[in-house]
N, C-alpha and C positions, 0 to 999 in steps of 0.2 A: 380141432374143429370137426363136428360131425358131418356126415354126408348129407347134402342138401336134398330137398325134394326133387323128384324127377318130373320136370315139365319143360316146355320150350324156353322158359326163362332161366333154367338152371345154369349155373357156372360149371364148366368142365371140372370133374373131380381132380384131374391132374393139376389144374390151376390152384385149387384149394390145397392140394398137397404141397405145391410150390410155396404158398403163403405160410403153411405150417413150417416149412424149412426155413423161411425167412424169420419166423418167430423165434426159432431156436438160435439163429444167428444174432438176432437183436438181444436176446437174453444174455448171450455170451458177451456182446459189446457192453451192455449195461453193467454186467457184473464186473468187467475189467475196469470200467470208468468210475463206478460209484461204490463198489463194495468197501466196507461192510454195510453201507447205507443203501437205501432204495432211492432211485431218482423220483422226483415229485412232478406230478402233472396237474396243471390247472386247466379245467375244461369248463367252458361256459357256452350254453345253448341259448339262442335267440329264437323267438317265433312259436310255431304251433306245436301241438302235442306230437305230431309226427316227427318234428325235429327233436323234441325231447326224447322220444323213443330211439331215434338215431344216436343221440348223445349217450344214452345208456349203453348202446352197443359199443360206441367208441371207448367209453370208460371201461367196459368189460374187456375189450382187446388190450387196452393199456395196462390194466391190472394183470391180465394174463401174461403180458410181456415182462412184468416186474415193477411197474410204476406204482407208487403210492399217490393217492389223490390228495390235493391240497386246495384250500380256499384262499391261500396267501400268494398273490402274484410275485411278491419279492422272493419267496422261497422256491418258486417253480423252476424246474429244469426244462419243462415243456409247457408252453401255453398254447391251447387250441381253442379257437372260436368256431362254433358251429352256427352258421349264419342263416338269415332269413331274407327273402327277397320280395315278400308280399306287398310291402309298402315302402315308400321312399324314406320315411322316418326311420324304419328299422335299419335300412342300409346306412343312413347317415350316422346312426349310433355305432355301427360296426366300424366304419371308417374313423370315427372319433376315438374309439377305444383302441384301435390298432395304432393310431398315431401316438397315444399315450404310452405304448410299449417301447418306443424308440429309446428314451433315456434309460429304461430298465435294461434293454439289450446292450446299450453302450457300457453299462456297468457290469454286465454278466454276459460276456461274448459267447459262452458255451450254451446259453439258453436257446432252444429251438422254438420258433414261432410258427404255428400252423393255422391255416384257415380252410374251412370246408363248408359244405352245405349249399343251399339254393343260390345264394349270391354268387358263389364261385362258379356255378354252372353257366353263368352269363359271360360271354366272351369279353364284353367291354369292361366288366368288373375285374376279371382276371388280368386283363392288359393294364388296367390302372394299378393294380397291386404290383405287377411286375415292374412298372416304370417308376411309380411314386413311393413304393414302400420296399426298398431293396433289402431291408433287414428281415422281411418275411421269408422263411426258409421253405415252407411247404404249403402248397395249395392243391386241393383236390375236390372233386364234385360229388354229387349225390349218389352216383352209381357204383362207386369203387371203395366204399368204406372197408370192405373185406381185404383190400390190398394195403391197409395201413402198415402192417409189419414190413412189407417191401419198401414203402415210401420212407419209413423211419430208418431202415438199414441204409438206403441210398444217401439220406441226409447225413447220417453219422459217418459213413465211410468215404463218401466222395467230397464232402464239404461244399457241394454245389446245391443250388436251389432245385427243388423238385416241383413240377407242375404237371398234374394229370387231370384233365377235364374230359375224360372219355364220355361221349354222349350216347346216342342210341336210345332205345326204349328201356334200358335198365335191365335188372336181373333180380333174382331172389336167391338169397343164400340162407339156408337153415343152419342152425347149430352154432352161430357166432356166440361167444361169451357175452353175457349181459350183466352190467352192474346196475341194479335197479336203485332208483333214488329213494324209494319208500319200502316199507316192510309189510304194508297191508293194502296198498293201492298199486295197481299195475296197469301199464299200457300193453295192449296186444295188437300190433299191426296185422290186419287181415289182407290188405292189398296196398299197392303202391301206384303212384301216377294217376293220370286223369285223361279221359277221352272227350271231355265236354267242350273244351276250348272256349270258355266264356271270354268275351272280347276284351275284358279288363284284367284277366287273370294270367299270371306268368307261370302257374304251376305246371301245365303240360310241357312248357318249354324247359323247365329245370328239373322236373321229376319224371318226365317221359310218359309214355302211354300206360293205360291200365294193365296191371298184371296182379293176379290173385295168388295168395298162398293156398296150398292145398287145404281142403276141408279137414282132413285128418290131422295135419300139422297144427292148425289153429286150435282144434278141440283138445289135442294132446297138451299144448302149451297151457290152455286154460285149466285143464285137469291138474297139471303139475303145480300151477300156482295156487289153486284151491287146496290141494294137499299140503302145500307149504304154509298155509294159513292166511293167504290173501283174502281180503273181504270185499274188495271192489275191483272189477275187471272192466277196463274201458277198451272197446274194440275200435280200432282206428283205420281210417281210409279217407281219401279225398272225397269219395262218393261211395260209402259203404253199401248203398242200395244196389249198386251194379256189381257187387261181389260175385265172383265165379262166372260171369258172362264169358270170360276167356278160357275157362276150364271145363266146368260141368254145370250147364244150366239147370240140371235137376237138383243141384245142391246150392241154392241161392241163399241170400242173406237171411230170410225168415227161417229156413231150415237150420242155418248155423246158430241162430238165437235159440231155437228149440233144443238143439243138441247140447249147447253149453248150459242152458237152463236145467237139463236133465242130470248134470253132474251133481252127485251128492255133496251137500255142504251148505253152510249158511253164508251166502255172499250175494252181492248185487251186480248186475250187468248194466253197463252204460255203453253208448256208442256215439260216434260222430265221424264224419258229418253226413247227414242225409241230404240228397239232392231231390227237389220236388219232381224233377223229370222222371226219376226211377222209383219214387216212393209209391208203393202199391197198397191196396187193401189187404193183401196177403201179409205184408209186413206189419201193418197196423193190427191185424188180428193176432199175429204172433206176439206182439207187444202186450196185447190185452190178455192173452192166454197164459203167458209165462210169468209166474209169480216173482221170479228173481230179476226180471228185466225192469229197470227203473221206468216209472211212468213219466218220463221226461223226453220230449222230442225236440231236438234242435234242427229246425227246418228253414234254412235261409230263403227269404223271398226276394231280397235285394231291392226291388222296386215294386210299387203297386200299379204301375202304368204299363199297359200291354205293348205300346210302341217302344218304350225304354227297354222292356224285357226282350223284345226282338233284337234291339241294338246290342244288348248284352249277350245275345245268343244263348238264352237260358232254356229254350225249348219247352216252355209252359206259359200259360197266361194266368191272370189273376183269378179267373173263374176256376181253373183247375186247382190252383193253390187253395182257394177257399173250400172247394169240395173235399180236398184231402183233410183240411182242418176240421170240417164239419163231421166227416167220418171218424176221425181220430177222437173227437170229443164224444161222439155217439158211443163208441166202444169203450172209452176211458174218460168218464165225466170229470174225474179229478186230475186229468192230464195237465202237466206243466209244459208249455210251449215257449221256446226261445228262438231267436232268429238273428240274421245279419241283414243290415240295410246300408246301402250306399247312397249318400246324398250328393247331388251335384254331378251326376253322370253327364258327360258331354252332350249338350243339347237339351237337357231336361228343362222343361218350362215350369213356371210356378203352378199351373193347373195340373201338370203331370205329377209334381211333388205332392199336391193335395190328394192324389190317388194313393200315394204311399201312406199318408196320414189316415186315410179311410181304412186301409187294411189293418193298421195298428189299432184303430178304434174297434174294428169288428172282431179281431182275434183276441185282443187283450192279452198280449204276451206277458210272461213272467218277467222277462228282461230282454234287452236287445243289445247286440254289438253293433254300434253305429260308426260309420266312417265317412269322411268326405273323400270323394273320388281322388285317387292318387294314380297318375298315369305311369304305367310300367313299360319301359322300352321293350320293343319287340311284339307288343300286343296290338290288336287292331284298334282298340279304343284310344291308344296313345296318339293315333294319327287323326282322330276326329276333331272337328272344329268345336271349340269349347268357349262360347261367348259369355257365359254367366260369370259375373264378377265374383271374386272371392268373398266379398262382403255379403253378397246375396246367399252364397252357399253357407256361410256361417249363420245367417239368419234362419235359413231352413233347418240347419243342423240343430240350432237351439229350439226351434219349434218342435222338432221331432223328439228331442231328449226331454223337453218339458212335458210333452204329452205322455211319453212313456213313464216318466217319473210319477205323474199323477195316477196312472193306471197301476203301477207297481205299489204305490201307497195304498190304494183301494184294495188290491189283492192281498197284501200282507195284513191289512186291518181285518179282513174277513177270516184270518187264520188265528185271531186271538182266542184263547181258551181251548184250541184243538191240540191234540197230542200226535206227535210224529215220531216215527222210527228214524234215528239219525246215526250215521257213521261218524264217530268222534275222530277228528282229524288232527287237531293241533291246539296249542294254547290260544285263548282268545286275546282280544286287544286289552282287556283289563286283567289285572293280577287276580288269580284265583278262578278265572273263567276258562272254559274250553270252547272250541268252535267245531262245528260239524255242518253237514249238509243234509237236508231232507231228501227224500226220494225225488222230489221235484227240482232239486238242485238249488234250493234256497238256503243261504247261510243262517245258522242259528247259534247263538252264544248262550252259555249257561254256567253257573258256578258248579264246579266239580273238581275232583282230584285228577291229576295228570295220569294216574294209573289206568284211566278209562280210555286213553287214546288208543285207537285201533280196534275199538269194540263198538257194537251196536247198542244204543240206549234209546229209551223212550223219553221224549222231552215235551213238556206242555208249554205252549206259547203264552207268555205273560205280557210282553210289550212289543208289539209290532212296530217296526220302523220302515222307512221307504224301501231299503234294499236288503236289510237283514232283520232277523228276529232276535228277541231275547226271551229266554224261557227258564223253566225249572225242571231239573231231573226228576223223573217219576220215582217214587220210593220202591 
């Protein structure tokens, strides 16, 4: 492991050296137990892009220790689930899949089962795992991924269960090995945690307070990825707009976009998530000025009603949100805007929900991520009175999705005959077709040879559908 950046969130170099020594000891143990074969690790990540990025670090550490990755549970010597706590449904899926591991573990006693991530940072979840899932060997939280070598050594050598849910505001460790899931698209975390404490959100409770990576470390990682041939870099943070508040306010997020944009090469820059509270005209101007920054803004508004926004602790009102959108469209007329919306927040009335529909009609989003309110233990919203019946929430949800579907269909219809630069990502749904995304993050499928995957191509829209486009490759 390389020496990490020097700031107040840095881990003591002596601790990293200790983990390096544990890595050597784990390699020795694995060699003795599995040689001449390599042990196999099955790693599955749930949830957001931040979790996916953590999963790439976990895979990197495991590969560095000598594991081979596998997609076959039955062949795995280590099964690790990297979990998500953002909604109840995500947690239920994890519990269900962990339950399915019991008969596999009974047939293969030597297999280690590990759980980590946001779910495990919640005391009640860890306690449930401890009591109800005795065959789970290792549980650790979001702040101690770098200690995975030590945890595995303790599991291998003691035969006892290991639980480490160290809390606090977390830390930043540079130089961890990364096993990237793709060869031309990469995630770059620029910060961790959140200071906003939205009343419905568990993130600050499981990820800690905001801490930013150094400006130099992020730019260096971006440069290395571009030099390695990556074509799309996505900058990650729970609220990227507040980047560097905790280190150097003179080098905020707009400056970071400009610095990465200046790296020589043919690539596109995306980012998420932007919080309207900290979205500035300076950021929007940087987006407009930087030719490599995708003209796509994901700006969650959550509710169109100001009273509900106050109850959500969002720190903006609908007028501020709309003023940001107006400025963004003024600077970037072809901008694609997407958002998140919560339906049925506790106490939301039918009239207040109509304010949400009004925002959707006004902004005309490219797409929305829509959710019915899911109470998360430990958050303020979980304790609020919630008199609205589920049936009414379902009705509102359908009204929202029907409205957005009609807007999306109109937007894609207007794209017929236009040509877009597309990063080709994967095979399409039909044989002989490829799939990619426009700069505005709209999926387009077109007939082409698979050799084009990972390249930029120009595609003309021939058949717009509601959520995706069909097109033809330009000669």
